N, C-alpha and C positions, 0 to 999 in steps of 0.2 A: 503492501498498501504506500510507503513511505517513497518508495521509487516511481511510481504512479506519481507524484504529485510533484517531486520534482522532475520527471520528465515535462510533466504539464506545466510547473512554472518556466523550464528555460524557455517551453517553446512560448510561452504567451510573450516570454519578455522577445523573442527573438520575432514575433509580429507585431509588437509595438515598435520597436526599431526598424522593421521591412517598412511599416505605416508611417514612421517619422520620417522617411527619408523623402517623402511626396510635398516635406518642406522646402526641399530642395526644388523640386520640380516646377512645384505649383509659386513659388515666389512668395513665402509666407514670409512672417515679419523674423527679424535675425535671432529673437530671444528664442521662440522655438525650435530652429536651425541650429543652437547651439543646446540647447536640452535635447535633441535627437543625436545629438554626441554624446552622451554620458547614459543614454539609452545603448550605446552602438558599445560603452564604454563595460554596462553591467551585465551585457550579453557575453561581451570577452571575458570577462573576470569567472562569470560563471561556470561558461569553457574551463576555463582555466582552471577553476577550483576542483569540477567537477568529475572531470575525466583526465587530465594531462598530467595533473601532479600525480593521481591515483596511476595514472599508466608508469609514471617515472619513479615512483615510489619516494614521495614528499612523503614526513613524517605528520604534516600539518598545512591545510590549504588558509592558515589564521593570516598568513601578513597578504593575503593577496587582498583578502578582506579589508583589512588594517587601510590597505593603500586605495581601494575601492572606495573605502568611504570617503578618505579625504576630497577625493576628487567630486565624489556624489554633491556633498555639504556646500565645496566651492561651489560646485555648475548652479545649485539650488540657489545659492545668495546671489552670484551671477545674473540669475534669471529672475529673480525678483528685483532686483536694482533697477533691472530693463523696464520693468512692466511697475513699478513704483513711479506715483508721482511728489507726493511733498516730497522738499528735499530734507527736511531734518530725519526722515525715516533714511532714505537713501544714506543721508552721511552714516548714521549709525549699521548700518548693512555692509559700507563699505569698511568702517571700524571692527563689524566682525569676521570679514574676511580676514583681515591683518589675524587678529586675537587669534582665531580659530584655530587659522594655520602653526601658530604659535604653540596654541593648548598642542593640538595632534602632535605635534612633533616634539615635543617633552613629555607628554603621555605617554606615545607608544614610544621611544628608546629609553627613556629614565624612571616609571612607571612600571609600565607593565612588561614593557619589551616586545619586541617583533611578531614573537610566537606566541604571544596572549591576545585575547580577547580584549580591545579596548573600549570597557562598557565607559569610561568616561567621556568617552570621545564622539561616542554615537548615542548618549542622551544631549551633551550639550550639543552635538549639531542637531539633533532630532528636534529636541527644545525649540533652538532657534528657529528651524523651519515650520513650525507650527506657527509659532509667530508673526512671522514673513506670510508666511498665504491667510493667515487670521487677517492681519490688517490691509492685503490685498482685497479676502470677503467684504471689509469695512469700507474700502476704497472703491468697489464696483456697486454695492449698495446705496454708498450714499453718493454715487454721480450723478448729475442734473440730466445724463443723457441714457435712459434706460437702452440696456444692451442683454440682447437675447441668450440667455444661457446655455441654449442645447446648440449655439454655433459659436462657444465662449471657448476655445483651447487653453487659456488661462485658466479660466475657470473648475476645467478639469482636472488639470493639471495640479492644482491647488488640491482639489477634494482630497483628490487619489494621495497626496501626501498628507494630508492631514488626519485621512481613517488610518491609514498606514501608521507613521510615526505615533499618534496616540492610544492605539489599539497596543501596537508593541512597547510600549518603553519600559512597563513593568518586566516583560520579559529580556529586554537588551541588560535592562541595569543588573538584572538577577543571573545571566545568564552563567558566569563565572563560578557562583553559588552551586546552581544549579546540576551545572555540569559535574562538579567536583561530587557533589553531596546525595544530589539525585537524579544522576544516569538516565534513570528510566521516566521518570517525568520529564525533563529536558526533549526528552525526544518526541514522546508524544505531544510537548506543546511545539516542537518545531511545524509539527502539521498545520497548526493552529497559523502559525508565521505564512509558510507556504500559500495556505489560502488567503490570507492578505494580502501577499504578493502579487498572488493570480490578479486578484481585486484591483490591485495598484496598475498594472503594467493591462490591464482593460481598460480604466480608463486613460491612462494612458492613450491609449490607444485610439479609443473615441475621440478625443483632444484632437487627432491630428486628420481625421476623417470624417470632423462632423461637418466640417465647412466645404467639404467636395458637394457641387453641387449633383442634386438626382434628376434625372430628366426621367419627365412621366411621359410616357406613350400615351396617344390619344387612338382608341379604337374607332374602327370607322361603323 
C-alpha cells in the first residue's frame, strides 16, 4: 500500500510539472514560470531520493530532502514577493529570504547535520509560507476589483501550500522523535503525508490548466 501511494505521489508531481510547462508556451506571468522550476526540482528530488539513491546503496536520502527544502522555501518566497503588492510586506519577504538561507545553513551544518532531518528549518519555512499565502488571501479578498478564483493560478497555488503545511506541521516537527521512538506510527503517518502531497500537487496542476480556454463545440 505504501508503494502505491509513493508511485501515485510521484506521478502527481510529474503531472503538475508537465502542466506547469504550459506557462512557457502560453506566455504566463513570470512568477508562474518560476514556480514551474520548483515543481521540476521536486520531481527530480523524488526520483533521486526514491530510486537512484537506493540503486547506488546510499544510506539515507535525507540530504536530498534538506537541499530541496531550501530551494522550495526560497522559491515560495520569491513567488509571493512577485505577487504581493504592499511594499512593507515585500520588504519583510526579502528579509525572510536572507534570514532563512542563513538559518538553514546553520541548522543543517551545525545543529542537525546534513544526514539528519531538519525539523527546525521546515517548521520555520512552513510557517513563513503559510503567513505569506494568508496575506495573499487578504490582498485578494480586499482588492477593489473582483477576480474569478476558478481562473486564478495564484489562488490555487496558495491554497495548496496552506493546506499542505497547515496539516503537516505537527508531523514535520515531531518526525525525528517519531522515527526514533515510534517507527510504526511514523510510517503510518507517512501515508497521510503522501495523501496531502497528492492533494497539493493536484491543486498545482489545476492552477496551470485553469486558464486554458475551453472551446465549446456547437452541435447543428
